[in-house]
All heavy atoms as atom14 arrays in JSON, in Angstrom:
{
  "sequence": "MSKAGIPFEAVKADLMTDGEFKMEYEGLRPEYEAIQRTVTDKKERNLIQT",
  "atom14_mask": [
    [1, 1, 1, 1, 1, 1, 1, 1, 0, 0, 0, 0, 0, 0],
    [1, 1, 1, 1, 1, 1, 0, 0, 0, 0, 0, 0, 0, 0],
    [1, 1, 1, 1, 1, 1, 1, 1, 1, 0, 0, 0, 0, 0],
    [1, 1, 1, 1, 1, 0, 0, 0, 0, 0, 0, 0, 0, 0],
    [1, 1, 1, 1, 0, 0, 0, 0, 0, 0, 0, 0, 0, 0],
    [1, 1, 1, 1, 1, 1, 1, 1, 0, 0, 0, 0, 0, 0],
    [1, 1, 1, 1, 1, 1, 1, 0, 0, 0, 0, 0, 0, 0],
    [1, 1, 1, 1, 1, 1, 1, 1, 1, 1, 1, 0, 0, 0],
    [1, 1, 1, 1, 1, 1, 1, 1, 1, 0, 0, 0, 0, 0],
    [1, 1, 1, 1, 1, 0, 0, 0, 0, 0, 0, 0, 0, 0],
    [1, 1, 1, 1, 1, 1, 1, 0, 0, 0, 0, 0, 0, 0],
    [1, 1, 1, 1, 1, 1, 1, 1, 1, 0, 0, 0, 0, 0],
    [1, 1, 1, 1, 1, 0, 0, 0, 0, 0, 0, 0, 0, 0],
    [1, 1, 1, 1, 1, 1, 1, 1, 0, 0, 0, 0, 0, 0],
    [1, 1, 1, 1, 1, 1, 1, 1, 0, 0, 0, 0, 0, 0],
    [1, 1, 1, 1, 1, 1, 1, 1, 0, 0, 0, 0, 0, 0],
    [1, 1, 1, 1, 1, 1, 1, 0, 0, 0, 0, 0, 0, 0],
    [1, 1, 1, 1, 1, 1, 1, 1, 0, 0, 0, 0, 0, 0],
    [1, 1, 1, 1, 0, 0, 0, 0, 0, 0, 0, 0, 0, 0],
    [1, 1, 1, 1, 1, 1, 1, 1, 1, 0, 0, 0, 0, 0],
    [1, 1, 1, 1, 1, 1, 1, 1, 1, 1, 1, 0, 0, 0],
    [1, 1, 1, 1, 1, 1, 1, 1, 1, 0, 0, 0, 0, 0],
    [1, 1, 1, 1, 1, 1, 1, 1, 0, 0, 0, 0, 0, 0],
    [1, 1, 1, 1, 1, 1, 1, 1, 1, 0, 0, 0, 0, 0],
    [1, 1, 1, 1, 1, 1, 1, 1, 1, 1, 1, 1, 0, 0],
    [1, 1, 1, 1, 1, 1, 1, 1, 1, 0, 0, 0, 0, 0],
    [1, 1, 1, 1, 0, 0, 0, 0, 0, 0, 0, 0, 0, 0],
    [1, 1, 1, 1, 1, 1, 1, 1, 0, 0, 0, 0, 0, 0],
    [1, 1, 1, 1, 1, 1, 1, 1, 1, 1, 1, 0, 0, 0],
    [1, 1, 1, 1, 1, 1, 1, 0, 0, 0, 0, 0, 0, 0],
    [1, 1, 1, 1, 1, 1, 1, 1, 1, 0, 0, 0, 0, 0],
    [1, 1, 1, 1, 1, 1, 1, 1, 1, 1, 1, 1, 0, 0],
    [1, 1, 1, 1, 1, 1, 1, 1, 1, 0, 0, 0, 0, 0],
    [1, 1, 1, 1, 1, 0, 0, 0, 0, 0, 0, 0, 0, 0],
    [1, 1, 1, 1, 1, 1, 1, 1, 0, 0, 0, 0, 0, 0],
    [1, 1, 1, 1, 1, 1, 1, 1, 1, 0, 0, 0, 0, 0],
    [1, 1, 1, 1, 1, 1, 1, 1, 1, 1, 1, 0, 0, 0],
    [1, 1, 1, 1, 1, 1, 1, 0, 0, 0, 0, 0, 0, 0],
    [1, 1, 1, 1, 1, 1, 1, 0, 0, 0, 0, 0, 0, 0],
    [1, 1, 1, 1, 1, 1, 1, 0, 0, 0, 0, 0, 0, 0],
    [1, 1, 1, 1, 1, 1, 1, 1, 0, 0, 0, 0, 0, 0],
    [1, 1, 1, 1, 1, 1, 1, 1, 1, 0, 0, 0, 0, 0],
    [1, 1, 1, 1, 1, 1, 1, 1, 1, 0, 0, 0, 0, 0],
    [1, 1, 1, 1, 1, 1, 1, 1, 1, 0, 0, 0, 0, 0],
    [1, 1, 1, 1, 1, 1, 1, 1, 1, 1, 1, 0, 0, 0],
    [1, 1, 1, 1, 1, 1, 1, 1, 0, 0, 0, 0, 0, 0],
    [1, 1, 1, 1, 1, 1, 1, 1, 0, 0, 0, 0, 0, 0],
    [1, 1, 1, 1, 1, 1, 1, 1, 0, 0, 0, 0, 0, 0],
    [1, 1, 1, 1, 1, 1, 1, 1, 1, 0, 0, 0, 0, 0],
    [1, 1, 1, 1, 1, 1, 1, 0, 0, 0, 0, 0, 0, 0]
  ],
  "atom14_positions": [
    [[0.85, -1.23, 0.0], [0.01, 0.04, -0.01], [0.83, 1.26, 0.05], [1.77, 1.3, 0.81], [-0.9, -0.01, 1.25], [-1.84, 1.12, 1.37], [-3.07, 0.99, 2.57], [-2.18, 1.46, 4.06], [0.0, 0.0, 0.0], [0.0, 0.0, 0.0], [0.0, 0.0, 0.0], [0.0, 0.0, 0.0], [0.0, 0.0, 0.0], [0.0, 0.0, 0.0]],
    [[0.73, 2.11, -0.99], [1.46, 3.34, -1.03], [0.66, 4.47, -0.31], [-0.46, 4.44, -0.27], [1.8, 3.73, -2.41], [0.62, 4.07, -3.13], [0.0, 0.0, 0.0], [0.0, 0.0, 0.0], [0.0, 0.0, 0.0], [0.0, 0.0, 0.0], [0.0, 0.0, 0.0], [0.0, 0.0, 0.0], [0.0, 0.0, 0.0], [0.0, 0.0, 0.0]],
    [[1.47, 5.4, 0.2], [0.82, 6.58, 0.85], [0.97, 7.75, -0.19], [2.11, 8.1, -0.59], [1.53, 6.87, 2.09], [1.36, 5.86, 3.15], [2.01, 6.23, 4.47], [1.76, 5.18, 5.53], [2.42, 5.5, 6.8], [0.0, 0.0, 0.0], [0.0, 0.0, 0.0], [0.0, 0.0, 0.0], [0.0, 0.0, 0.0], [0.0, 0.0, 0.0]],
    [[-0.2, 8.39, -0.4], [-0.13, 9.6, -1.33], [0.14, 10.85, -0.36], [-0.11, 10.82, 0.77], [-1.44, 9.69, -1.95], [0.0, 0.0, 0.0], [0.0, 0.0, 0.0], [0.0, 0.0, 0.0], [0.0, 0.0, 0.0], [0.0, 0.0, 0.0], [0.0, 0.0, 0.0], [0.0, 0.0, 0.0], [0.0, 0.0, 0.0], [0.0, 0.0, 0.0]],
    [[0.77, 11.83, -1.0], [0.99, 13.0, -0.26], [2.38, 13.6, -0.51], [3.14, 13.01, -1.45], [0.0, 0.0, 0.0], [0.0, 0.0, 0.0], [0.0, 0.0, 0.0], [0.0, 0.0, 0.0], [0.0, 0.0, 0.0], [0.0, 0.0, 0.0], [0.0, 0.0, 0.0], [0.0, 0.0, 0.0], [0.0, 0.0, 0.0], [0.0, 0.0, 0.0]],
    [[2.64, 14.63, 0.09], [3.93, 15.41, -0.11], [4.78, 15.07, 1.11], [4.3, 15.2, 2.27], [3.69, 16.86, -0.27], [2.79, 17.2, -1.33], [5.01, 17.6, -0.38], [2.32, 18.65, -1.41], [0.0, 0.0, 0.0], [0.0, 0.0, 0.0], [0.0, 0.0, 0.0], [0.0, 0.0, 0.0], [0.0, 0.0, 0.0], [0.0, 0.0, 0.0]],
    [[6.02, 14.68, 0.97], [6.97, 14.46, 2.13], [7.15, 15.67, 2.93], [7.17, 16.75, 2.42], [8.25, 14.03, 1.52], [7.88, 13.6, 0.15], [6.72, 14.45, -0.25], [0.0, 0.0, 0.0], [0.0, 0.0, 0.0], [0.0, 0.0, 0.0], [0.0, 0.0, 0.0], [0.0, 0.0, 0.0], [0.0, 0.0, 0.0], [0.0, 0.0, 0.0]],
    [[7.23, 15.48, 4.25], [7.49, 16.64, 5.16], [8.65, 17.54, 4.77], [8.53, 18.77, 4.79], [7.54, 16.19, 6.55], [8.05, 17.3, 7.55], [7.06, 18.17, 7.93], [9.35, 17.4, 7.97], [7.59, 19.25, 8.71], [9.68, 18.38, 8.87], [8.85, 19.32, 9.27], [0.0, 0.0, 0.0], [0.0, 0.0, 0.0], [0.0, 0.0, 0.0]],
    [[9.68, 16.86, 4.44], [10.98, 17.64, 4.08], [10.7, 18.55, 2.9], [11.31, 19.61, 2.87], [12.11, 16.68, 3.81], [12.63, 16.02, 5.09], [13.1, 17.06, 6.17], [13.6, 18.06, 5.86], [12.84, 16.73, 7.35], [0.0, 0.0, 0.0], [0.0, 0.0, 0.0], [0.0, 0.0, 0.0], [0.0, 0.0, 0.0], [0.0, 0.0, 0.0]],
    [[9.9, 18.11, 1.96], [9.63, 18.88, 0.78], [8.79, 20.2, 1.18], [9.01, 21.35, 0.73], [8.84, 18.13, -0.28], [0.0, 0.0, 0.0], [0.0, 0.0, 0.0], [0.0, 0.0, 0.0], [0.0, 0.0, 0.0], [0.0, 0.0, 0.0], [0.0, 0.0, 0.0], [0.0, 0.0, 0.0], [0.0, 0.0, 0.0], [0.0, 0.0, 0.0]],
    [[7.83, 19.97, 2.07], [6.98, 21.14, 2.56], [7.87, 22.07, 3.34], [7.77, 23.27, 3.19], [5.84, 20.56, 3.34], [5.05, 21.69, 3.96], [4.87, 19.72, 2.6], [0.0, 0.0, 0.0], [0.0, 0.0, 0.0], [0.0, 0.0, 0.0], [0.0, 0.0, 0.0], [0.0, 0.0, 0.0], [0.0, 0.0, 0.0], [0.0, 0.0, 0.0]],
    [[8.7, 21.53, 4.21], [9.59, 22.3, 5.0], [10.56, 23.17, 4.18], [10.68, 24.39, 4.41], [10.35, 21.43, 6.04], [11.31, 22.31, 6.85], [12.08, 21.36, 7.83], [13.15, 22.03, 8.59], [14.06, 21.18, 9.36], [0.0, 0.0, 0.0], [0.0, 0.0, 0.0], [0.0, 0.0, 0.0], [0.0, 0.0, 0.0], [0.0, 0.0, 0.0]],
    [[11.15, 22.57, 3.21], [12.02, 23.26, 2.28], [11.31, 24.39, 1.6], [11.89, 25.56, 1.53], [12.63, 22.27, 1.27], [0.0, 0.0, 0.0], [0.0, 0.0, 0.0], [0.0, 0.0, 0.0], [0.0, 0.0, 0.0], [0.0, 0.0, 0.0], [0.0, 0.0, 0.0], [0.0, 0.0, 0.0], [0.0, 0.0, 0.0], [0.0, 0.0, 0.0]],
    [[10.16, 24.2, 1.19], [9.31, 25.23, 0.56], [9.06, 26.4, 1.48], [9.19, 27.5, 1.13], [8.04, 24.69, -0.06], [7.25, 25.7, -0.8], [7.9, 26.36, -1.62], [6.01, 25.77, -0.6], [0.0, 0.0, 0.0], [0.0, 0.0, 0.0], [0.0, 0.0, 0.0], [0.0, 0.0, 0.0], [0.0, 0.0, 0.0], [0.0, 0.0, 0.0]],
    [[8.62, 26.04, 2.77], [8.32, 27.05, 3.73], [9.53, 27.87, 4.17], [9.45, 29.05, 4.42], [7.64, 26.4, 5.02], [6.16, 25.85, 4.72], [5.81, 25.06, 5.95], [5.31, 27.05, 4.46], [0.0, 0.0, 0.0], [0.0, 0.0, 0.0], [0.0, 0.0, 0.0], [0.0, 0.0, 0.0], [0.0, 0.0, 0.0], [0.0, 0.0, 0.0]],
    [[10.69, 27.18, 4.2], [11.88, 27.84, 4.57], [12.36, 28.92, 3.67], [13.19, 29.69, 4.02], [13.0, 26.8, 4.86], [12.69, 25.88, 6.01], [12.5, 26.72, 7.61], [14.13, 26.6, 8.23], [0.0, 0.0, 0.0], [0.0, 0.0, 0.0], [0.0, 0.0, 0.0], [0.0, 0.0, 0.0], [0.0, 0.0, 0.0], [0.0, 0.0, 0.0]],
    [[11.78, 29.04, 2.44], [12.17, 30.02, 1.52], [11.5, 31.42, 1.89], [11.93, 32.42, 1.45], [11.74, 29.66, 0.12], [10.38, 29.5, 0.01], [12.42, 28.45, -0.34], [0.0, 0.0, 0.0], [0.0, 0.0, 0.0], [0.0, 0.0, 0.0], [0.0, 0.0, 0.0], [0.0, 0.0, 0.0], [0.0, 0.0, 0.0], [0.0, 0.0, 0.0]],
    [[10.5, 31.37, 2.85], [9.86, 32.54, 3.34], [10.69, 32.96, 4.54], [10.73, 32.35, 5.53], [8.41, 32.16, 3.71], [7.7, 33.37, 4.29], [8.35, 34.2, 4.78], [6.43, 33.27, 4.26], [0.0, 0.0, 0.0], [0.0, 0.0, 0.0], [0.0, 0.0, 0.0], [0.0, 0.0, 0.0], [0.0, 0.0, 0.0], [0.0, 0.0, 0.0]],
    [[11.24, 34.19, 4.45], [12.16, 34.69, 5.43], [11.45, 34.84, 6.88], [12.07, 34.57, 7.84], [0.0, 0.0, 0.0], [0.0, 0.0, 0.0], [0.0, 0.0, 0.0], [0.0, 0.0, 0.0], [0.0, 0.0, 0.0], [0.0, 0.0, 0.0], [0.0, 0.0, 0.0], [0.0, 0.0, 0.0], [0.0, 0.0, 0.0], [0.0, 0.0, 0.0]],
    [[10.23, 35.28, 6.81], [9.48, 35.41, 7.99], [9.17, 34.06, 8.73], [9.49, 33.9, 10.03], [8.2, 36.21, 7.89], [7.43, 36.49, 9.2], [6.23, 37.3, 8.97], [5.92, 37.73, 7.8], [5.45, 37.42, 9.93], [0.0, 0.0, 0.0], [0.0, 0.0, 0.0], [0.0, 0.0, 0.0], [0.0, 0.0, 0.0], [0.0, 0.0, 0.0]],
    [[8.8, 33.12, 8.0], [8.6, 31.73, 8.45], [9.84, 31.19, 9.0], [9.93, 30.57, 10.11], [8.03, 30.86, 7.45], [7.86, 29.37, 7.88], [6.72, 28.97, 8.54], [8.99, 28.46, 7.69], [6.69, 27.64, 8.94], [8.78, 27.16, 8.15], [7.67, 26.83, 8.78], [0.0, 0.0, 0.0], [0.0, 0.0, 0.0], [0.0, 0.0, 0.0]],
    [[11.07, 31.38, 8.27], [12.33, 30.8, 8.69], [12.7, 31.42, 10.08], [13.26, 30.72, 10.89], [13.33, 31.0, 7.61], [14.63, 30.38, 7.92], [15.58, 30.52, 6.83], [16.98, 29.8, 7.17], [17.86, 29.82, 6.08], [0.0, 0.0, 0.0], [0.0, 0.0, 0.0], [0.0, 0.0, 0.0], [0.0, 0.0, 0.0], [0.0, 0.0, 0.0]],
    [[12.5, 32.75, 10.13], [12.91, 33.4, 11.42], [12.22, 32.83, 12.61], [12.7, 32.56, 13.65], [12.64, 34.95, 11.31], [13.15, 35.71, 12.47], [12.99, 37.46, 12.32], [11.16, 37.62, 12.33], [0.0, 0.0, 0.0], [0.0, 0.0, 0.0], [0.0, 0.0, 0.0], [0.0, 0.0, 0.0], [0.0, 0.0, 0.0], [0.0, 0.0, 0.0]],
    [[10.88, 32.67, 12.43], [9.96, 32.09, 13.5], [10.33, 30.69, 13.85], [10.47, 30.23, 15.0], [8.49, 32.25, 13.08], [8.0, 33.66, 13.11], [7.97, 34.32, 14.39], [7.78, 33.72, 15.46], [8.17, 35.55, 14.45], [0.0, 0.0, 0.0], [0.0, 0.0, 0.0], [0.0, 0.0, 0.0], [0.0, 0.0, 0.0], [0.0, 0.0, 0.0]],
    [[10.59, 29.91, 12.77], [10.96, 28.5, 12.88], [12.26, 28.36, 13.73], [12.34, 27.6, 14.65], [11.03, 27.86, 11.55], [11.36, 26.37, 11.56], [10.33, 25.44, 11.64], [12.73, 25.86, 11.56], [10.68, 24.05, 11.64], [12.96, 24.56, 11.59], [11.97, 23.63, 11.6], [12.3, 22.24, 11.65], [0.0, 0.0, 0.0], [0.0, 0.0, 0.0]],
    [[13.25, 29.07, 13.35], [14.56, 29.08, 14.02], [14.48, 29.59, 15.43], [15.2, 29.13, 16.33], [15.57, 29.78, 13.15], [15.89, 29.27, 11.85], [16.55, 27.82, 11.98], [17.25, 27.57, 13.0], [16.36, 27.04, 11.02], [0.0, 0.0, 0.0], [0.0, 0.0, 0.0], [0.0, 0.0, 0.0], [0.0, 0.0, 0.0], [0.0, 0.0, 0.0]],
    [[13.63, 30.58, 15.72], [13.43, 31.17, 16.97], [12.77, 30.12, 18.02], [13.03, 30.21, 19.24], [0.0, 0.0, 0.0], [0.0, 0.0, 0.0], [0.0, 0.0, 0.0], [0.0, 0.0, 0.0], [0.0, 0.0, 0.0], [0.0, 0.0, 0.0], [0.0, 0.0, 0.0], [0.0, 0.0, 0.0], [0.0, 0.0, 0.0], [0.0, 0.0, 0.0]],
    [[12.11, 29.09, 17.52], [11.58, 28.13, 18.31], [12.52, 26.95, 18.67], [12.35, 26.07, 19.53], [10.29, 27.49, 17.74], [9.09, 28.36, 17.56], [7.99, 27.8, 16.84], [8.51, 28.79, 19.03], [0.0, 0.0, 0.0], [0.0, 0.0, 0.0], [0.0, 0.0, 0.0], [0.0, 0.0, 0.0], [0.0, 0.0, 0.0], [0.0, 0.0, 0.0]],
    [[13.66, 26.94, 17.99], [14.67, 25.81, 18.2], [15.1, 25.66, 19.65], [15.03, 24.52, 20.11], [15.81, 26.1, 17.23], [16.86, 24.92, 17.36], [18.13, 25.24, 16.52], [17.79, 25.48, 15.16], [17.79, 24.56, 14.12], [18.07, 23.35, 14.44], [17.48, 24.89, 12.9], [0.0, 0.0, 0.0], [0.0, 0.0, 0.0], [0.0, 0.0, 0.0]],
    [[15.48, 26.59, 20.34], [15.79, 26.42, 21.71], [14.73, 25.74, 22.65], [15.04, 24.82, 23.49], [16.17, 27.86, 22.28], [16.47, 28.59, 21.04], [15.6, 28.06, 19.97], [0.0, 0.0, 0.0], [0.0, 0.0, 0.0], [0.0, 0.0, 0.0], [0.0, 0.0, 0.0], [0.0, 0.0, 0.0], [0.0, 0.0, 0.0], [0.0, 0.0, 0.0]],
    [[13.5, 26.13, 22.43], [12.45, 25.52, 23.18], [12.32, 24.06, 22.82], [12.21, 23.2, 23.73], [11.08, 26.32, 22.82], [9.99, 25.77, 23.64], [8.72, 26.59, 23.4], [8.83, 27.66, 22.67], [7.64, 26.11, 23.81], [0.0, 0.0, 0.0], [0.0, 0.0, 0.0], [0.0, 0.0, 0.0], [0.0, 0.0, 0.0], [0.0, 0.0, 0.0]],
    [[12.34, 23.7, 21.53], [12.18, 22.32, 21.2], [13.39, 21.5, 21.52], [13.32, 20.26, 21.9], [11.92, 22.15, 19.73], [10.45, 22.45, 19.48], [9.99, 23.63, 19.02], [9.35, 21.52, 19.8], [8.65, 23.95, 18.8], [8.04, 21.78, 19.53], [7.69, 23.02, 19.03], [6.39, 23.3, 18.9], [0.0, 0.0, 0.0], [0.0, 0.0, 0.0]],
    [[14.54, 22.01, 21.63], [15.78, 21.39, 22.01], [15.66, 21.06, 23.57], [16.11, 19.96, 23.99], [16.98, 22.16, 21.72], [17.38, 22.18, 20.2], [18.56, 23.05, 19.92], [18.98, 23.83, 20.78], [19.04, 23.0, 18.74], [0.0, 0.0, 0.0], [0.0, 0.0, 0.0], [0.0, 0.0, 0.0], [0.0, 0.0, 0.0], [0.0, 0.0, 0.0]],
    [[15.17, 22.0, 24.24], [14.92, 21.85, 25.71], [14.03, 20.72, 26.05], [14.07, 19.9, 26.9], [14.55, 23.08, 26.39], [0.0, 0.0, 0.0], [0.0, 0.0, 0.0], [0.0, 0.0, 0.0], [0.0, 0.0, 0.0], [0.0, 0.0, 0.0], [0.0, 0.0, 0.0], [0.0, 0.0, 0.0], [0.0, 0.0, 0.0], [0.0, 0.0, 0.0]],
    [[12.85, 20.65, 25.23], [11.85, 19.62, 25.33], [12.52, 18.18, 25.05], [12.3, 17.25, 25.78], [10.7, 19.9, 24.49], [9.89, 21.2, 24.94], [9.81, 18.7, 24.35], [8.84, 21.67, 24.03], [0.0, 0.0, 0.0], [0.0, 0.0, 0.0], [0.0, 0.0, 0.0], [0.0, 0.0, 0.0], [0.0, 0.0, 0.0], [0.0, 0.0, 0.0]],
    [[13.28, 18.2, 23.93], [13.92, 16.92, 23.56], [14.93, 16.55, 24.68], [14.93, 15.27, 25.01], [14.71, 17.18, 22.29], [15.23, 15.81, 21.75], [14.18, 14.69, 21.52], [13.16, 14.98, 20.82], [14.45, 13.54, 22.02], [0.0, 0.0, 0.0], [0.0, 0.0, 0.0], [0.0, 0.0, 0.0], [0.0, 0.0, 0.0], [0.0, 0.0, 0.0]],
    [[15.63, 17.35, 25.26], [16.57, 16.93, 26.36], [15.85, 16.43, 27.53], [16.2, 15.48, 28.16], [17.36, 18.1, 26.77], [18.51, 18.54, 25.82], [19.5, 19.46, 26.42], [18.97, 20.64, 26.81], [18.69, 21.77, 26.13], [19.02, 21.77, 24.88], [18.11, 22.81, 26.68], [0.0, 0.0, 0.0], [0.0, 0.0, 0.0], [0.0, 0.0, 0.0]],
    [[14.65, 17.01, 27.91], [13.85, 16.64, 28.96], [13.33, 15.09, 28.75], [13.41, 14.31, 29.66], [12.74, 17.53, 29.26], [13.3, 18.84, 29.5], [11.84, 17.08, 30.4], [0.0, 0.0, 0.0], [0.0, 0.0, 0.0], [0.0, 0.0, 0.0], [0.0, 0.0, 0.0], [0.0, 0.0, 0.0], [0.0, 0.0, 0.0], [0.0, 0.0, 0.0]],
    [[12.81, 14.96, 27.54], [12.24, 13.61, 27.22], [13.29, 12.6, 27.24], [13.15, 11.48, 27.81], [11.51, 13.62, 25.83], [11.19, 12.31, 25.41], [10.3, 14.6, 25.93], [0.0, 0.0, 0.0], [0.0, 0.0, 0.0], [0.0, 0.0, 0.0], [0.0, 0.0, 0.0], [0.0, 0.0, 0.0], [0.0, 0.0, 0.0], [0.0, 0.0, 0.0]],
    [[14.5, 12.91, 26.63], [15.6, 11.91, 26.72], [16.05, 11.63, 27.95], [16.29, 10.49, 28.28], [16.75, 12.57, 25.75], [16.24, 12.78, 24.41], [17.92, 11.6, 25.79], [0.0, 0.0, 0.0], [0.0, 0.0, 0.0], [0.0, 0.0, 0.0], [0.0, 0.0, 0.0], [0.0, 0.0, 0.0], [0.0, 0.0, 0.0], [0.0, 0.0, 0.0]],
    [[16.17, 12.73, 28.77], [16.6, 12.4, 30.26], [15.62, 11.54, 30.99], [15.91, 10.64, 31.75], [16.68, 13.79, 30.97], [17.34, 13.64, 32.3], [18.32, 12.97, 32.46], [16.81, 14.21, 33.29], [0.0, 0.0, 0.0], [0.0, 0.0, 0.0], [0.0, 0.0, 0.0], [0.0, 0.0, 0.0], [0.0, 0.0, 0.0], [0.0, 0.0, 0.0]],
    [[14.31, 11.79, 30.77], [13.23, 10.95, 31.46], [13.3, 9.56, 31.04], [13.14, 8.59, 31.81], [11.9, 11.6, 31.21], [11.67, 12.82, 32.09], [10.22, 13.27, 31.86], [9.89, 14.37, 32.88], [8.53, 14.71, 32.8], [0.0, 0.0, 0.0], [0.0, 0.0, 0.0], [0.0, 0.0, 0.0], [0.0, 0.0, 0.0], [0.0, 0.0, 0.0]],
    [[13.53, 9.33, 29.8], [13.63, 7.94, 29.15], [14.74, 7.19, 29.84], [14.73, 6.07, 30.09], [13.76, 7.98, 27.74], [12.45, 8.27, 26.93], [12.76, 8.08, 25.5], [11.39, 8.34, 24.69], [11.71, 8.34, 23.27], [0.0, 0.0, 0.0], [0.0, 0.0, 0.0], [0.0, 0.0, 0.0], [0.0, 0.0, 0.0], [0.0, 0.0, 0.0]],
    [[15.95, 7.89, 29.86], [17.22, 7.31, 30.49], [17.0, 7.02, 31.9], [17.52, 6.0, 32.37], [18.41, 8.34, 30.31], [18.76, 8.37, 28.81], [19.86, 9.48, 28.67], [20.31, 10.12, 29.57], [20.36, 9.5, 27.5], [0.0, 0.0, 0.0], [0.0, 0.0, 0.0], [0.0, 0.0, 0.0], [0.0, 0.0, 0.0], [0.0, 0.0, 0.0]],
    [[16.18, 7.63, 32.67], [15.9, 7.46, 34.07], [14.72, 6.56, 34.28], [14.21, 6.34, 35.35], [15.79, 8.79, 34.84], [17.0, 9.55, 34.79], [16.68, 11.02, 35.26], [17.83, 11.9, 35.26], [18.41, 12.47, 36.28], [17.92, 12.22, 37.5], [19.43, 13.23, 36.17], [0.0, 0.0, 0.0], [0.0, 0.0, 0.0], [0.0, 0.0, 0.0]],
    [[14.1, 6.1, 33.17], [12.85, 5.28, 33.22], [11.78, 6.01, 33.99], [10.95, 5.39, 34.73], [13.12, 3.93, 33.86], [14.04, 3.07, 33.04], [13.92, 3.04, 31.87], [15.0, 2.39, 33.66], [0.0, 0.0, 0.0], [0.0, 0.0, 0.0], [0.0, 0.0, 0.0], [0.0, 0.0, 0.0], [0.0, 0.0, 0.0], [0.0, 0.0, 0.0]],
    [[11.56, 7.27, 33.7], [10.54, 8.04, 34.31], [9.29, 8.24, 33.37], [8.41, 9.07, 33.71], [11.1, 9.35, 34.81], [12.14, 9.38, 35.8], [12.67, 10.73, 36.05], [11.57, 8.68, 37.14], [0.0, 0.0, 0.0], [0.0, 0.0, 0.0], [0.0, 0.0, 0.0], [0.0, 0.0, 0.0], [0.0, 0.0, 0.0], [0.0, 0.0, 0.0]],
    [[9.34, 7.7, 32.19], [8.31, 7.85, 31.17], [7.19, 6.8, 31.4], [7.54, 5.61, 31.57], [8.86, 7.67, 29.76], [9.92, 8.76, 29.44], [7.77, 7.71, 28.68], [9.37, 10.2, 29.35], [0.0, 0.0, 0.0], [0.0, 0.0, 0.0], [0.0, 0.0, 0.0], [0.0, 0.0, 0.0], [0.0, 0.0, 0.0], [0.0, 0.0, 0.0]],
    [[6.0, 7.28, 31.53], [4.89, 6.35, 31.64], [4.55, 5.76, 30.37], [4.52, 6.46, 29.32], [3.71, 7.07, 32.13], [3.91, 7.48, 33.64], [2.57, 8.17, 34.29], [1.66, 8.44, 33.48], [2.64, 8.49, 35.46], [0.0, 0.0, 0.0], [0.0, 0.0, 0.0], [0.0, 0.0, 0.0], [0.0, 0.0, 0.0], [0.0, 0.0, 0.0]],
    [[4.15, 4.5, 30.29], [3.75, 3.91, 28.89], [2.36, 3.44, 29.03], [1.7, 3.3, 30.0], [4.69, 2.72, 28.61], [4.66, 1.78, 29.66], [6.05, 3.15, 28.4], [0.0, 0.0, 0.0], [0.0, 0.0, 0.0], [0.0, 0.0, 0.0], [0.0, 0.0, 0.0], [0.0, 0.0, 0.0], [0.0, 0.0, 0.0], [0.0, 0.0, 0.0]]
  ]
}
């Protein structure tokens, strides 16, 4: 079964050509990096509920 649609990376590349979008996207990077560190740390300590 094939999935129809546009790959995320193609959409992202198109959106990143917009300067305002790119600035906002890059501005959120520190927040998402902090979230990723928190999730990784919790997984390593087995603090994640399943």
